[in-house]
PAVEXVO-553631 format. One record per residue (C-alpha): x, y, z. Coordinates in pm, 1 decimal, always signed. Layout:
PAVEXVO-553631
ATOM         c1         c2         c3
ATOM          X          Y          Z
...
This chain:
PAVEXVO-553631
ATOM         c1         c2         c3
ATOM    +4777.2    +2324.0     +522.8
ATOM    +4951.7    +2321.8     +182.9
ATOM    +4989.9    +2648.8       +1.6
ATOM    +4699.5    +2707.1     -228.7
ATOM    +4664.4    +2947.2     -514.1
ATOM    +4328.3    +3116.3     -485.0
ATOM    +4127.0    +3166.6     -803.0
ATOM    +4035.2    +3524.9     -886.5
ATOM    +3784.2    +3651.2    -1138.9
ATOM    +3844.8    +3926.3    -1392.3
ATOM    +3819.2    +4195.5    -1119.7
ATOM    +4072.7    +4016.0     -901.2
ATOM    +3817.0    +3910.4     -640.7
ATOM    +3879.6    +3589.4     -445.2
ATOM    +3674.6    +3281.7     -546.9
ATOM    +3466.2    +3243.9     -229.4
ATOM    +3327.8    +2902.9     -333.3
ATOM    +3678.0    +2759.3     -366.6
ATOM    +3774.4    +2890.2      -23.3
ATOM    +3464.5    +2732.0     +129.2
ATOM    +3550.1    +2401.9      -37.9
ATOM    +3908.9    +2410.0      +93.2
ATOM    +3784.4    +2502.8     +440.9
ATOM    +3545.0    +2207.1     +448.0
ATOM    +3815.3    +1970.3     +322.6
ATOM    +4120.6    +2070.9     +530.3
ATOM    +3975.9    +2227.0     +843.8
ATOM    +3988.3    +2018.0    +1165.1
ATOM    +3618.0    +1939.5    +1125.4
ATOM    +3665.5    +1838.6     +761.6
ATOM    +3957.0    +1611.2     +848.7
ATOM    +3748.0    +1446.5    +1122.3
ATOM    +3464.8    +1382.5     +876.7
ATOM    +3703.6    +1225.3     +624.2
ATOM    +3852.9    +1002.8     +893.0
ATOM    +3504.3     +899.1    +1005.3
ATOM    +3411.7     +798.2     +649.2
ATOM    +3735.1     +601.0     +623.4
ATOM    +3672.1     +422.9     +954.9
ATOM    +3312.8     +349.4     +852.1
ATOM    +3429.8     +191.9     +525.2
ATOM    +3686.0      -17.4     +714.5
ATOM    +3424.2     -131.4     +967.0
ATOM    +3190.0     -224.2     +682.7
ATOM    +3460.0     -441.3     +521.7
ATOM    +3527.9     -609.2     +857.4
ATOM    +3154.7     -670.5     +908.1
ATOM    +3114.6     -818.4     +559.7
ATOM    +3409.4    -1052.2     +616.7
ATOM    +3274.9    -1154.5     +957.0
ATOM    +2939.5    -1237.1     +800.2
ATOM    +3112.2    -1429.7     +524.4
ATOM    +3314.1    -1618.5     +782.2
ATOM    +3001.8    -1698.5     +985.4
ATOM    +2825.4    -1826.1     +674.9
ATOM    +3127.8    -2036.6     +581.5
ATOM    +3140.2    -2185.3     +932.0
ATOM    +2767.5    -2266.7     +913.0
ATOM    +2807.4    -2422.4     +565.1
ATOM    +3097.9    -2634.0     +688.0
ATOM    +2913.5    -2753.6     +998.1
ATOM    +2589.1    -2840.1     +819.0
ATOM    +2754.4    -3002.5     +515.0
ATOM    +2974.6    -3213.5     +744.8
ATOM    +2670.2    -3331.3     +938.6
ATOM    +2473.6    -3405.0     +620.5
ATOM    +2761.8    -3596.5     +460.8
ATOM    +2796.9    -3802.6     +777.2
ATOM    +2424.8    -3880.6     +803.0
ATOM    +2378.7    -3940.1     +430.3
ATOM    +2697.1    -4141.0     +375.1
ATOM    +2511.8    -4478.7     +359.2
ATOM    +2265.9    -4332.2     +106.4
ATOM    +2547.8    -4178.8      -98.8
ATOM    +2725.9    -4516.1     -104.6
ATOM    +2405.5    -4692.8     -212.8
ATOM    +2337.6    -4434.2     -484.9
ATOM    +2695.9    -4463.2     -606.4
ATOM    +2666.7    -4843.2     -636.2
ATOM    +2329.2    -4812.5     -809.7
ATOM    +2466.5    -4548.4    -1045.6
ATOM    +2764.7    -4764.7    -1140.5
ATOM    +2537.0    -5066.1    -1193.1
ATOM    +2351.6    -4863.3    -1455.8
ATOM    +2673.5    -4765.2    -1629.8
ATOM    +2694.0    -4423.2    -1467.7
ATOM    +2969.9    -4262.1    -1267.3
ATOM    +3062.9    -3969.0    -1050.5
ATOM    +3109.7    -3675.2    -1283.9
ATOM    +3296.3    -3347.7    -1241.7
ATOM    +3143.7    -3048.5    -1420.3
ATOM    +3331.1    -2716.5    -1452.6
ATOM    +3139.2    -2437.1    -1280.5
ATOM    +3192.3    -2068.6    -1209.1
ATOM    +3233.6    -1998.4     -840.0
ATOM    +3284.9    -1687.0     -633.7
ATOM    +3461.3    -1404.8     -822.2
ATOM    +3426.4    -1612.6    -1140.3
ATOM    +3682.9    -1874.8    -1033.4
ATOM    +3633.2    -2216.4    -1194.5
ATOM    +3582.2    -2531.9     -985.1
ATOM    +3457.3    -2886.9    -1049.2
ATOM    +3107.3    -2962.1     -920.6
ATOM    +3046.3    -3325.9     -821.7
ATOM    +2728.6    -3512.0     -916.1
ATOM    +2605.1    -3851.4    -1023.4
ATOM    +2544.2    -3890.2    -1394.7
ATOM    +2177.6    -3984.2    -1343.2
ATOM    +1917.8    -4104.2    -1097.7
ATOM    +1745.2    -3976.2     -786.4
ATOM    +1972.4    -3770.9     -564.5
ATOM    +2218.9    -3707.7     -844.0
ATOM    +2306.4    -3365.2     -700.0
ATOM    +2383.6    -3489.9     -346.6
ATOM    +2760.9    -3522.1     -412.1
ATOM    +2761.9    -3140.8     -445.5
ATOM    +2757.7    -3137.3      -65.1
ATOM    +3128.5    -3219.9      -93.5
ATOM    +3171.4    -2890.7     -281.2
ATOM    +2992.8    -2712.7       +4.5
ATOM    +3224.4    -2882.7     +255.4
ATOM    +3530.5    -2780.3      +52.2
ATOM    +3414.2    -2419.1      +22.5
ATOM    +3352.6    -2417.5     -355.1
ATOM    +2982.0    -2370.9     -290.6
ATOM    +2746.7    -2257.5      -17.0
ATOM    +2431.2    -2429.7     +105.7
ATOM    +2225.8    -2140.2      -34.1
ATOM    +2318.6    -1910.3     -320.1
ATOM    +2281.6    -1859.7     -694.8
ATOM    +2285.7    -2171.3     -913.3
ATOM    +2633.6    -2283.7    -1018.8
ATOM    +2665.4    -2235.7    -1395.9
ATOM    +2915.3    -2359.5    -1654.3
ATOM    +3175.8    -2109.0    -1779.4
ATOM    +3046.0    -2131.9    -2135.9
ATOM    +2690.0    -2055.3    -2021.6
ATOM    +2767.2    -1694.7    -1928.9
ATOM    +2549.8    -1480.3    -2154.8
ATOM    +2553.3    -1105.5    -2207.8
ATOM    +2276.2    -1084.0    -1946.2
ATOM    +2496.6    -1273.2    -1700.5
ATOM    +2781.9    -1030.6    -1755.9
ATOM    +2550.0     -737.8    -1691.2
ATOM    +2458.3     -897.7    -1359.4
ATOM    +2806.8    -1004.0    -1256.6
ATOM    +2722.7     -929.1     -893.7
ATOM    +2574.6    -1280.6     -869.8
ATOM    +2938.4    -1398.1     -860.0
ATOM    +3009.7    -1187.1     -551.3
ATOM    +2896.1    -1484.5     -345.9
ATOM    +2947.9    -1859.4     -365.2
ATOM    +2698.7    -2056.9     -577.6
ATOM    +2447.8    -2255.5     -378.9
ATOM    +2344.3    -2616.1     -338.0
ATOM    +1994.3    -2463.0     -307.8
ATOM    +1879.8    -2149.5     -487.9
ATOM    +1576.4    -1921.9     -507.7
ATOM    +1521.8    -1992.0     -878.0
ATOM    +1508.2    -2367.7     -810.6
ATOM    +1228.7    -2318.2     -556.7
ATOM    +1026.8    -2089.5     -785.4
ATOM    +1066.2    -2329.3    -1077.6
ATOM     +935.4    -2615.0     -866.4
ATOM     +622.5    -2421.4     -772.7
ATOM     +577.7    -2285.9    -1129.1
ATOM     +612.2    -1918.9    -1031.0
ATOM     +949.0    -1853.2    -1194.8
ATOM     +809.2    -1567.3    -1402.7
ATOM    +1120.7    -1356.0    -1444.0
ATOM    +1472.0    -1467.6    -1531.1
ATOM    +1715.8    -1677.8    -1335.1
ATOM    +1965.8    -1392.2    -1336.6
ATOM    +1697.7    -1164.1    -1187.7
ATOM    +1633.4    -1410.2     -905.4
ATOM    +2006.3    -1443.8     -840.7
ATOM    +2056.0    -1067.3     -824.3
ATOM    +1753.9    -1041.3     -594.0
ATOM    +1916.8    -1299.1     -367.5
ATOM    +2252.4    -1118.4     -360.3
ATOM    +2088.0     -781.4     -288.3
ATOM    +1881.7     -918.4       +2.4
ATOM    +2115.2    -1188.4     +133.5
ATOM    +2106.1    -1257.6     +506.3
ATOM    +2134.7    -1555.8     +739.4
ATOM    +1761.2    -1539.6     +806.3
ATOM    +1690.7    -1526.9     +431.9
ATOM    +1915.8    -1828.8     +368.0
ATOM    +1740.2    -2022.7     +642.0
ATOM    +1404.1    -1933.7     +486.6
ATOM    +1515.4    -2056.9     +144.0
ATOM    +1644.6    -2381.1     +295.9
ATOM    +1312.0    -2440.6     +473.0
ATOM    +1111.5    -2354.7     +160.0
ATOM    +1316.0    -2607.6      -35.5
ATOM    +1161.1    -2891.4     +168.1
ATOM     +801.4    -2857.9      +39.9
ATOM     +926.6    -2741.5     -301.9
ATOM    +1111.4    -3071.6     -345.2
ATOM     +775.8    -3252.9     -322.7
ATOM     +630.0    -3069.6     -623.0
ATOM     +858.9    -3236.0     -877.7
ATOM    +1090.5    -3081.5    -1130.4
ATOM    +1027.7    -2743.9    -1287.0
ATOM     +894.2    -2785.6    -1640.4
ATOM    +1097.0    -2648.2    -1929.7
ATOM     +934.3    -2838.3    -2215.6
ATOM     +571.0    -2948.9    -2220.0
ATOM     +291.6    -2979.9    -2480.5
ATOM     +113.5    -2661.7    -2590.2
ATOM     -222.9    -2804.3    -2480.9
ATOM     -305.0    -3040.9    -2195.7
ATOM     -634.0    -3188.8    -2076.2
ATOM     -715.1    -3213.2    -1706.2
ATOM    -1048.6    -3354.9    -1586.1
ATOM    -1193.6    -3296.8    -1931.5
ATOM    -1080.4    -2931.3    -1947.5
ATOM     -849.7    -2829.6    -2231.7
ATOM     -572.1    -2598.3    -2105.4
ATOM     -353.1    -2363.7    -2309.2
ATOM      -17.9    -2461.4    -2158.2
ATOM     +157.6    -2123.6    -2165.5
ATOM     +419.2    -1946.3    -1957.4
ATOM     +333.8    -1607.8    -1808.7
ATOM     +522.3    -1420.4    -2082.4
ATOM     +357.2    -1630.3    -2354.9
ATOM      +15.2    -1563.4    -2203.3
ATOM      +69.4    -1185.1    -2209.7
ATOM     +187.0    -1204.6    -2571.8
ATOM     -119.3    -1412.6    -2663.6
ATOM     -361.2    -1169.8    -2497.3
ATOM     -199.1     -870.4    -2664.9
ATOM     -220.8    -1041.1    -3003.3
ATOM     -591.7    -1103.0    -2948.7
ATOM     -642.2     -743.8    -2828.2
ATOM     -503.1     -627.2    -3164.1
ATOM     -723.3     -869.9    -3357.0
ATOM    -1065.9     -831.0    -3508.2
ATOM    -1260.5    -1111.5    -3336.7
ATOM    -1351.6    -1091.2    -2965.0
ATOM    -1189.5    -1351.3    -2736.8
ATOM    -1281.5    -1487.2    -2397.0
ATOM    -1004.0    -1583.5    -2154.3
ATOM    -1064.9    -1810.7    -1854.4
ATOM     -848.6    -1901.0    -1555.1
ATOM     -902.9    -2250.1    -1413.8
ATOM     -795.7    -2354.6    -1066.4
ATOM     -897.3    -2656.6     -856.6
ATOM    -1222.1    -2489.1     -747.8
ATOM    -1312.0    -2399.6    -1107.9
ATOM    -1249.0    -2759.9    -1212.8
ATOM    -1488.9    -2876.7     -940.1
ATOM    -1752.0    -2626.2    -1056.1
ATOM    -1714.4    -2735.5    -1418.0
ATOM    -1757.1    -3098.0    -1313.4
ATOM    -2111.0    -3032.0    -1188.2
ATOM    -2210.7    -2732.1    -1407.8
ATOM    -2260.6    -2823.3    -1776.3
ATOM    -2307.9    -2459.9    -1878.1
ATOM    -1976.8    -2356.1    -1724.6
ATOM    -1807.4    -2657.4    -1881.6
ATOM    -1934.1    -2549.2    -2223.2
ATOM    -1797.8    -2197.1    -2168.3
ATOM    -1454.6    -2337.5    -2085.1
ATOM    -1458.2    -2558.9    -2393.1
ATOM    -1548.7    -2265.8    -2620.2
ATOM    -1315.9    -2003.4    -2466.3
ATOM    -1029.7    -1877.1    -2682.3
ATOM     -771.9    -1917.7    -2404.5
ATOM     -790.1    -2125.9    -2084.8
ATOM     -502.4    -2085.6    -1838.7
ATOM     -393.9    -2308.3    -1548.7
ATOM     -408.4    -2125.5    -1214.1
ATOM     -270.1    -2254.1     -885.0
ATOM      -58.0    -2526.8     -732.5
ATOM     -351.8    -2770.6     -752.1
ATOM     -337.4    -2766.3    -1132.2
ATOM      +38.0    -2832.1    -1125.2
ATOM      -10.8    -3133.3     -897.1
ATOM     -296.2    -3259.9    -1115.2
ATOM      -80.2    -3224.1    -1425.7
ATOM     +202.3    -3412.5    -1259.5
ATOM      -27.3    -3699.3    -1153.4
ATOM     -181.0    -3723.6    -1501.7
ATOM     +150.6    -3687.3    -1688.5
ATOM      +27.0    -3357.6    -1834.9
ATOM     +289.1    -3117.0    -1704.6
ATOM     +189.2    -2753.2    -1652.3
ATOM     +458.0    -2501.5    -1754.1
ATOM     +370.6    -2219.2    -1515.6
ATOM     +106.4    -2104.4    -1270.6
ATOM      -54.4    -1835.6    -1490.3
ATOM     -294.7    -1673.6    -1243.4
ATOM     -474.8    -1345.7    -1302.3
ATOM     -320.3    -1170.5    -1002.7
ATOM      +35.3    -1212.9    -1129.8
ATOM      -64.4    -1157.2    -1490.9
ATOM     -243.8     -827.0    -1423.6
ATOM      +58.1     -593.1    -1376.5
ATOM     +235.4     -749.8    -1674.4
ATOM      -74.5     -702.5    -1888.7
ATOM     -111.8     -340.8    -1770.0
ATOM     +248.4     -269.9    -1869.6
ATOM     +195.2     -419.3    -2216.0
ATOM     -131.7     -228.6    -2267.6
ATOM      +31.7      +95.2    -2153.6
ATOM     +311.3      +50.3    -2409.0
ATOM      +56.7      +27.8    -2692.1
ATOM     -191.4     +276.9    -2545.5
ATOM     -471.4      +19.4    -2540.8
ATOM     -761.7      +81.3    -2305.3
ATOM     -905.4     -127.5    -2022.5
ATOM    -1246.0     -140.4    -1848.7
ATOM    -1298.8     -277.2    -1496.0
ATOM    -1630.5     -432.6    -1394.9
ATOM    -1707.0     -601.1    -1066.2
ATOM    -1640.4     -629.1     -692.3
ATOM    -1807.8     -416.9     -424.2
ATOM    -1879.6      -41.6     -455.3
ATOM    -1566.6     +165.0     -402.8
ATOM    -1318.7     -112.1     -478.0
ATOM    -1265.7      -16.9     -842.2
ATOM    -1214.5     +348.3     -738.1
ATOM     -918.3     +241.9     -521.5
ATOM     -793.4       +9.7     -794.8
ATOM     -797.6     +287.2    -1055.7
ATOM     -598.6     +512.5     -822.6
ATOM     -337.5     +239.3     -788.7
ATOM     -327.3     +188.1    -1165.9
ATOM     -286.5     +560.9    -1229.1
ATOM      +13.4     +565.7     -995.1
ATOM     +178.1     +256.6    -1138.5
ATOM      +84.9     +294.7    -1507.0
ATOM      +11.1     +665.4    -1567.5
ATOM       -8.2     +623.0    -1946.4
ATOM     -250.2     +328.4    -1937.7
ATOM     -595.5     +443.5    -2056.4
ATOM     -853.3     +326.5    -1799.6
ATOM    -1163.8     +375.2    -2012.5
ATOM    -1412.0     +315.2    -1733.7
ATOM    -1499.6     +116.4    -1422.1
ATOM    -1810.3       +7.9    -1236.3
ATOM    -1891.3     -214.2     -937.6
ATOM    -2062.1     -547.3     -990.4
ATOM    -2373.1     -486.5     -780.8
ATOM    -2620.7     -394.0    -1050.8
ATOM    -2966.7     -538.0    -1115.4
ATOM    -3065.7     -735.2    -1426.9
ATOM    -3263.7     -428.1    -1536.3
ATOM    -2942.2     -222.9    -1530.7
ATOM    -2758.8     -481.0    -1739.8
ATOM    -2821.9     -316.8    -2080.6
ATOM    -2699.9      +17.8    -1943.4
ATOM    -2377.3     -143.1    -1814.3
ATOM    -2314.5     -314.8    -2148.0
ATOM    -2376.9      +10.9    -2337.9
ATOM    -2128.4     +190.2    -2111.2
ATOM    -1859.8      -69.6    -2179.0
ATOM    -1925.9      -55.8    -2551.8
ATOM    -1910.5     +323.5    -2550.3
ATOM    -1576.5     +319.1    -2368.3
ATOM    -1414.1     +145.9    -2668.8
ATOM    -1186.9      -45.0    -2429.8
ATOM     -989.1     -324.4    -2593.0
ATOM     -968.9     -529.0    -2271.2
ATOM    -1248.4     -598.2    -2021.9
ATOM    -1187.3     -745.5    -1677.5
ATOM    -1488.2     -889.3    -1493.0
ATOM    -1473.4     -970.8    -1120.0
ATOM    -1797.3    -1149.8    -1029.0
ATOM    -1638.9    -1475.2     -908.9
ATOM    -1648.5    -1809.0    -1091.7
ATOM    -1852.3    -1928.5    -1268.2
ATOM    -2076.8    -1620.8    -1278.4
ATOM    -1814.0    -1395.5    -1437.9
ATOM    -1733.6    -1645.0    -1713.7
ATOM    -2100.2    -1714.6    -1789.8
ATOM    -2170.4    -1338.4    -1808.7
ATOM    -1880.5    -1279.5    -2047.7
ATOM    -1987.3    -1567.0    -2272.4
ATOM    -2337.0    -1418.8    -2295.5
ATOM    -2242.3    -1053.0    -2349.8
ATOM    -1894.1    -1047.1    -2503.9
ATOM    -2013.4     -956.3    -2852.3
ATOM    -2224.7     -669.2    -2717.8
ATOM    -1944.7     -513.2    -2510.2
ATOM    -1720.6     -451.2    -2811.1
ATOM    -1412.4     -563.6    -2614.1
ATOM    -1149.0     -763.9    -2798.5
ATOM    -1041.1     -955.5    -2487.5
ATOM    -1258.4    -1024.9    -2182.8
ATOM    -1159.8    -1232.4    -1883.1
ATOM    -1296.0    -1321.2    -1541.1
ATOM    -1047.5    -1229.3    -1269.6
ATOM    -1208.6    -1332.6     -939.2
ATOM    -1065.9    -1147.0     -638.2
ATOM     -801.9     -955.5     -835.5
ATOM     -966.3     -615.5     -778.2
ATOM     -966.3     -674.4     -402.2
ATOM     -592.0     -746.1     -400.5
ATOM     -474.3     -446.8     -601.2
ATOM     -719.6     -203.2     -443.5
ATOM     -567.3     -286.2     -105.9
ATOM     -884.2     -441.7      +34.7
ATOM     -719.4     -783.5      +79.6
ATOM     -345.2     -841.2     +124.6
ATOM     -165.7    -1074.0     -115.3
ATOM      +21.3    -1367.8      +30.9
ATOM     +394.4    -1293.7      +87.0
ATOM     +638.7    -1433.5     -168.1
ATOM     +768.8    -1699.2      +70.9
ATOM     +415.7    -1834.9     +118.8
ATOM     +364.4    -1854.7     -257.1
ATOM     +703.9    -2020.3     -300.5
ATOM     +589.4    -2317.6      -93.0
ATOM     +255.7    -2341.8     -277.4
ATOM      +48.6    -2232.7      +22.7
ATOM     -120.4    -1916.6     -104.5
ATOM     -454.0    -2096.6      -75.9
ATOM     -395.3    -2147.6     +298.4
ATOM     -309.3    -1779.2     +340.7
ATOM     -642.9    -1687.2     +181.7
ATOM     -819.5    -1933.6     +410.5
ATOM     -669.6    -1764.9     +719.2
ATOM     -807.6    -1429.6     +597.5
ATOM    -1161.3    -1556.8     +531.0
ATOM    -1200.1    -1890.8     +714.6
ATOM    -1579.8    -1895.3     +721.2
ATOM    -1609.1    -1836.8     +347.3
ATOM    -1311.1    -2039.4     +230.5
ATOM    -1297.8    -2349.2     +452.3
ATOM    -1530.6    -2558.2     +238.5
ATOM    -1373.6    -2447.3      -88.9
ATOM    -1021.3    -2536.0      +19.6
ATOM    -1049.6    -2827.1     +260.6
ATOM    -1347.8    -3008.7     +110.8
ATOM    -1304.3    -2883.3     -244.4
ATOM     -932.3    -2963.8     -269.3
ATOM     -991.8    -3316.3     -138.2
ATOM    -1269.0    -3370.6     -393.7
ATOM    -1049.9    -3230.9     -673.1
ATOM     -754.6    -3456.4     -589.7
ATOM     -980.4    -3762.5     -558.3
ATOM    -1113.8    -3696.5     -909.0
ATOM     -759.4    -3656.2    -1041.3
ATOM     -655.5    -3985.8     -879.7
ATOM     -961.4    -4162.1    -1025.4
ATOM     -874.5    -4026.1    -1370.4
ATOM     -515.2    -4145.6    -1326.1
ATOM     -630.8    -4492.5    -1223.2
ATOM     -876.5    -4500.3    -1514.2
ATOM     -597.8    -4414.3    -1756.7
ATOM     -379.1    -4686.2    -1607.3
ATOM     -657.5    -4944.6    -1648.2
ATOM     -714.8    -4830.9    -2006.9
ATOM     -348.4    -4906.1    -2083.7
């Protein structure tokens, strides 16, 4: 052990803490612990490199097989592309560790990204990873999340899947960082499998009209962030506003219920909910920007209300459900004023008492969970009396966040199958709505498409 000068205080006493520290560091036990930490770090680096090598081997094997199988198609697409005046283009992209490489693609047409499989074969890219971006596209946000460049960019990426199913609510950088933090062979395989149904949903929509009309229903074509901003603006306003969510089932109900249809036409904001509305928009050339459903909007709205100290009132669902929901809200948003809550099982005679309670709470936002169309009809009739600035029907939202019903896992939502997950939880109640109702909805959309084509 090297000679050490021991610290002494003003009375000349030995610094016991320093001696303990030196003992822990240079004693045989301390040396063993330091060696163990060193060996553990070395083993971790070996493990990481082995995983990287395994992934590279898998990428090479799969890309080689795909290039071999798809070679006739690639040749045909190349000829077709050249016939239209296009060519094979090389675009500079940032790869692993920020190194620049040229990504291959066709200039236009279906399958224009297939030549990128050559980049996977060469090792510039991986089958699954963050999206390859141009060097000049690196923003300040990208630099803050530089860890996305710790891995090779991918031919397929998580953001691409979420954009296709209209649930890309966050940022692309956020999705990329999420991928890097949770990366595994099983996760990559899951993303690759989810890309198959996602490819059938069409491109993600970046630009679309502010309003679209589907089956006679006018939709406010907003993203999730835009919807939250719109609701907050109305919560600050003077006039009360009704907000409605419309999914395939709601569209079917509106088709046969004139009163409900009138409520939807007079509502301040109507939002598209579910993969069925995206498919309908695609068939009718009325693209939907995002799937703005109440369940995903709720936590974002709570966060915005908490920031401005605006109050909320919860009405609906079975007895006890709102109690559990309020407990969850108090844990997640402790500064959000929950002005009151009540279950939805009250008699018509108790209606005036319920309305007076909501009015007395002075809540800016009212959520009603009676199920469609009952919740929307009730709001339209009593909105003025409640005193709320924003009122919306939220269906089964209370059941999800109270813990009564589980929400579909992210991977199920990313393939547009949340409806099937709900069916498996309540088959007796949901089979007609989903299997009969969805078929009826799509048949009406197809008839409207054919009618539009004949009109042209």
